[in-house]
C-alpha positions in Angstrom: 119.6 136.0 115.9 118.7 133.2 118.3 121.3 131.7 120.6 120.9 128.3 122.1 123.0 126.4 124.6 123.9 122.9 123.4 126.5 120.6 125.0 127.7 123.6 127.1 128.3 125.5 123.8 126.5 128.6 122.7 125.2 128.3 119.2 124.0 131.2 117.0 121.3 130.0 114.7 120.5 132.1 111.6 117.6 132.5 109.2 115.2 130.2 111.0 112.2 131.3 109.0 113.8 130.8 105.6 111.7 128.3 103.6 113.8 125.2 102.8 111.0 123.0 101.4 108.7 125.3 99.4 106.1 122.7 98.5 105.8 121.6 102.1 106.4 124.9 103.9 109.2 123.5 106.0 111.8 126.0 107.2 115.4 126.0 108.2 114.1 126.2 111.8 112.1 123.0 111.2 115.3 121.3 110.0 117.3 122.4 113.1 114.5 121.4 115.4 114.4 118.0 113.9 118.2 117.5 114.3 118.0 118.7 117.9 115.4 116.1 118.6 117.0 113.1 116.9 120.6 114.3 117.3 121.5 112.1 120.3 120.7 109.0 118.3 122.3 110.3 115.1 125.5 111.2 116.8 126.1 107.6 117.9 126.9 106.8 114.3 128.4 110.1 113.2 130.9 110.6 116.0 134.5 110.6 114.9 133.7 110.8 111.2 134.7 113.5 108.7 131.7 115.3 107.3 131.1 116.2 103.7 128.7 119.2 103.6 126.2 119.5 100.8 125.0 123.0 101.5 121.6 124.4 100.4 121.7 128.1 101.7 118.4 128.8 100.0 116.7 125.5 100.5 116.2 122.6 98.1 114.9 124.8 95.2 118.1 126.9 95.3 121.6 126.2 94.2 123.7 123.9 96.3 127.4 123.2 96.6 129.6 120.7 98.3 132.1 121.8 100.9 134.8 119.5 102.3 137.1 122.1 104.0 136.0 123.4 107.4 135.0 127.1 106.9 137.6 129.5 108.3 135.0 131.1 110.5 134.3 127.9 112.4 134.3 128.2 116.2 137.3 126.9 118.1 135.4 124.0 119.6 134.6 122.5 116.2 136.9 119.5 115.8 138.7 119.0 112.5 141.0 116.5 110.8 143.5 117.1 108.0 143.4 114.4 105.3 145.8 114.2 102.4 144.2 113.6 99.0 146.0 113.4 95.7 145.2 117.0 94.7 145.5 118.7 98.2 145.1 118.4 101.9 141.5 118.9 103.2 140.6 119.9 106.7 137.4 118.2 107.4 134.9 119.0 110.1 134.7 115.9 112.4 131.4 115.0 113.9 131.3 114.3 117.7 128.4 115.9 119.4 125.0 117.4 119.0 126.5 120.9 119.0 128.7 120.1 115.9 125.7 118.5 114.1 123.5 121.6 114.6 126.4 123.9 113.6 126.8 121.9 110.4 123.1 122.0 109.7 123.0 125.7 110.4 125.4 126.2 107.5 122.6 124.8 105.2 123.9 121.3 105.1 120.6 119.4 105.0 122.2 116.0 104.8 124.4 114.4 107.3 127.0 112.9 104.9 130.0 111.3 106.6 132.8 108.9 106.0 132.6 105.1 106.7 135.8 105.4 108.8 136.6 107.3 112.0 139.4 109.3 113.5 142.2 108.4 114.3 142.3 105.5 111.8 140.6 106.9 108.7 142.2 104.3 106.4 140.2 101.5 108.0 136.4 101.7 107.8 134.2 100.3 110.6 131.1 100.3 108.3 130.6 98.6 105.0 127.7 99.6 102.7 125.5 98.0 100.1 123.4 100.5 98.3 120.3 99.2 96.5 119.1 101.5 93.9 116.1 100.7 91.6 116.6 101.6 88.0 113.8 102.8 85.8 111.2 100.1 85.6 112.1 98.4 88.9 109.8 98.5 91.9 110.4 99.1 95.6 109.1 95.5 96.2 112.0 94.3 94.1 114.4 96.4 96.2 113.1 94.7 99.3 113.5 91.3 97.8 117.2 92.1 96.9 117.7 93.4 100.4 116.5 90.1 101.9 118.9 88.3 99.7 121.7 90.5 100.7 120.9 89.7 104.4 121.2 86.0 103.6 124.5 86.5 101.7 126.0 88.6 104.5 124.9 86.0 107.1 126.8 83.3 105.3 129.9 85.1 106.4 128.8 86.0 109.9 127.9 89.6 109.0 124.9 91.6 110.0 123.0 94.0 107.6 121.1 96.9 109.1 118.6 98.3 106.6 117.6 101.9 106.3 115.7 103.9 103.7 118.0 105.8 101.4 115.7 108.8 101.7 115.0 108.4 97.9 113.7 105.3 96.2 116.1 102.7 97.5 117.5 101.0 100.5 121.0 101.0 102.2 122.4 98.2 104.2 124.9 99.3 106.8 127.3 96.5 107.8 129.3 96.9 111.1 132.8 95.6 110.5 136.0 95.4 112.6 138.2 98.3 111.5 141.1 96.2 110.4 140.8 96.2 106.6 141.5 98.8 104.0 138.8 100.4 101.9 140.0 98.4 98.9 139.5 95.2 100.9 136.1 96.2 102.1 135.1 97.0 98.5 136.3 93.5 97.4 134.4 91.8 100.2 131.1 93.7 99.3 131.7 92.9 95.7 131.6 89.2 96.6 128.2 89.8 98.3 126.9 91.7 95.3 127.9 89.0 92.9 126.2 86.4 95.0 123.0 88.4 95.0 123.1 88.8 91.2 123.6 85.1 90.7 120.5 84.4 92.8 118.3 87.1 91.5 117.4 87.8 87.9 116.5 91.5 88.6 119.6 92.4 90.5 122.6 93.8 88.7 126.1 95.2 89.2 126.1 96.8 85.7 127.6 100.2 86.0 126.1 101.6 82.8 122.8 103.2 83.8 121.1 102.4 80.4 121.8 98.6 80.9 120.0 98.6 84.3 116.4 99.1 83.2 114.0 97.1 85.3 116.7 96.0 87.7 118.0 96.9 91.1 121.5 98.1 91.1 123.6 96.5 93.9 126.2 99.2 94.5 129.3 98.0 96.4 131.5 100.8 95.1 130.4 103.3 97.9 133.1 101.5 100.0 135.9 103.8 98.7 138.3 106.0 100.5 137.0 109.6 100.7 133.4 108.7 99.8 130.6 109.7 102.2 127.1 108.3 102.8 123.9 109.7 104.2 124.0 108.4 107.8 121.0 107.1 109.9 118.5 110.0 110.6 119.8 112.2 107.9 117.3 114.4 106.2 117.5 114.4 102.4 117.1 117.4 100.1 114.0 116.1 98.3 110.3 117.1 98.3 108.6 116.0 101.5 111.9 116.1 103.6 112.3 112.4 103.6 114.8 110.8 106.1 117.3 108.0 105.7 115.7 106.1 108.5 116.7 102.9 110.3 114.3 100.0 109.6 113.7 96.6 111.2 113.7 93.5 109.0 110.2 92.8 110.1 109.1 96.2 108.8 110.2 95.2 105.3 107.5 92.5 105.3 104.7 95.0 106.1 102.8 96.1 102.9 101.3 99.3 104.0 104.3 101.7 104.3 106.3 103.8 101.9 109.7 105.3 102.2 108.2 108.8 101.9 106.2 108.1 105.1 109.6 108.4 107.0 110.2 112.2 107.0 111.2 115.1 109.1 107.8 115.2 110.8 107.3 111.5 111.5 110.8 110.4 112.6 111.0 112.1 116.0 107.8 110.4 117.2 108.8 107.1 115.6 112.2 107.3 117.4 110.5 108.1 120.8 108.0 105.2 120.3 110.2 102.4 118.8 113.6 103.5 120.0 116.8 103.5 117.9 116.4 100.4 115.7 120.2 100.4 115.1 120.9 100.1 118.9 123.8 97.6 119.5 125.1 98.2 116.0 128.8 98.4 116.9 128.6 95.4 119.2 127.9 93.3 116.2 131.0 94.1 114.2 132.0 91.2 111.9 135.3 90.2 110.3 136.0 90.0 106.7 138.7 87.3 106.6 136.4 84.5 105.3 134.8 86.6 102.6 138.2 88.0 101.5 139.4 84.4 101.2 136.8 83.9 98.5 137.6 87.2 96.9 
C-alpha cells in the first residue's frame, strides 16, 4: 500500500485504483490527488472544525453511511473533540491540516462536511449559512437572482455573503460572523434575511413542505443549527461528474456561459492555480449580528 509523507506525517493510502465514479472513471486515487492539490486552501476553512464523515467505501454507486465518532484505529496525531449530545457523547475528528483531510478522505469520505463553529468554542459559530435550493420547476437563473437579493439584504446589516456552488443544483452563501452568538441567535438572524428576500422576490420561499415549493427557490436558514454540518469550500460531492462545492466571485454569477457542473474534480485545481482562492480574506470580514437580532 502506498505511503506518503504529508505535514511530517506518514500516511498509508489504500485502494487507490478503486473506481469511485463509474460513469466518469474517476478513482479513489483521483479523489486523494485532488484533495492533496487543493488541500492548503480547503484547510483554511476546515481548521478547528468537527468533521461529519459521509463514507462511500465502494464509491458513489455503493452504499454509504454517516460516521461522527472517530474510528478507534485512528492514528495518535488525529485531533479529536468530545461533544455532548442529548443521546450520547461523540468524539469527532477535528480538521486542522492536510494530513487529517487526506486521512478522512482515505476512509471513503468524499465530502468535507464540517461544523460552522470551531474548537474550543463549539457553541458559537463563526460562519452563518444561507442555502439556496431550487425546487422542481425552478431554474438556476432564479437561484442566482435570489443570491443577489441575499447579498443586498446581508449588506443592509454590514454582512458579507461569499457565494459558492452547492455541488448540486443550488448555491450556498457563507457569511463570516464574529463568534459571539449562539446557534439559535444565528438562525434567528438568518431567518430575518430569508424573510426579507421572500418579501422582495415572488419565486423565493421559506416553505418547509417540499410539495409547496414547486417553481420556487427555497431559502434555507435552518442549516445554522448546533451539530449540523455543511459541505465546505472545495469539497467534492458524491454525484455524477464529481462536482465540487466551489467558491465563486459575484462577477461570475453575471456570466451566462458557465454551469455548476463545470466546477469539478478535474477543473478546480487549475482554476485555483489561475484565479487563486476566491474566499481569501474571508475571516477578516467577520460581521456582527447585533443590528439584525434587534429586528428579530
